[in-house]
N, C-alpha and C positions, 0 to 999 in steps of 0.2 A: 336625591334632589327632586323636588316637586315644584311645578310651575302652576300659576293660576293666570287667568286672562284678566289683564288690566283694562284694556279697551279693545273693541273689535268693530270692524265694518265689513262690507262685502269683500273689499280688496286688501285690507290691512288688519293685522292682529298684533297687539303688543302683549307679550307674556312677561310676567314678573316672578321673581322668586317668592315662594309662599311666606318667607320670613321677612318680607319687605315692609311690613307695617311697624309702627311705633306704638308702645304702650301709652294709653291715654288715661291719666289718673283723674277720672271724672268726680270722684268724691274728695279729692284733695287730701288724701291720707298721707301721713308721714310713715316712716318705718316704725316709729314708736306707737302710733295709733292704729296701725294695721293689725288686724287680729290673726290673719293667716299669712304665711309666707307667699311671696310672689314668684311664680315660675312661669315665665312667658316665653313662647317660642319666637316672638317677634324681635328681630335684631336691627331693623332699619336697613336691611340689605338693599342695595341699589341696583342689583343685577337685573337686566331686562333684555329680552330678545324681540326684535321687530321683524315680522314676517310679512311679505307682500305677495299678492296673487297677480301673476302676469300671464294672460291667456289661459287661465284655469290651472296653472302650475304654481304651487306655493314654494317660496324660497326664503331663506333667512337673509335679511337685508342688512341688519345692524345688530351688534351685540354691545350693549351699553353697561358701564359700571363693572364692578367685580363683587364677588361674595365677601362678606365680612365675618363669615362663620365657617366652621368645619362642614364639609359635605358629608352628611350621615348616610350610611348604607342601609340601616334598618328602618323600614317603613311601618312597622307594627305600631299601632297607636297614633299614626299620623292622621290628622283631621280629614284630608282629602282622600287618602287611600283607604281609610277605614269604612267609608260609606258602603252600605250594602247595595248590591245591584237589585234590579226588580225581581230576578229569578231567586236570589238569595232571600229577599224579603218574603217572597211567596213561601219558600221552604220554612222560614221561621214562623210565619203565621200558621202553617200546617202543624207545627209542633206546639202551638200555644195552648191547646187544651189537653195535652198529654201528660203534663206535670213533670216534664224533664227539667233538670237543672240547667242553668245557663252554660256552664262549662261543657255539659254533655251535648247541648245543641251546637255550640261552637266546634266541638270535636267532630261531630257529624258533618258540619259544613266544610271543615278543613279537609276531610277525607273526600268529599264530593267535588269541591272547588279547590283546585291546587294553588291558585294565586289569590287567596283571600288574606287580607291584613286586618280584618275586623277584630274587635275585642268583645268581651262579655257586655260592656257598656252599650255598644251598638245593638247587640241582641236584645238586651233589656229594653232599650228605647223602642225598638220595633214591636216587642211584645206588648208594651204599654199602649202604643199607637194602634195596635190591631183591635 
């Protein structure tokens, strides 16, 4: 389960389930006119946690709503968890001129950083950005 920050101030943070959005069909496509299948992670989950800071100590104040989906245990390929850290990005940039395959770079990163959830897509995006 992954949370994102919905709103925050100095004294209050509201975190929401990352699946709390709804799909917006901006092109007004129907299932017949859509060229690709739609696979969205957004389920409209209403689960939120409200945290307050009192005298510098953070505490959970309220838990609102409930999850409307299964709680997945595998974070591989998850948007938030797949992001590369600055140290991982530096390592990928170091490999950019060596001609290594994406899966080889990912394998090296997995051996060095034990808690990495990135995929070859994030490695490719970082190589293109470098």
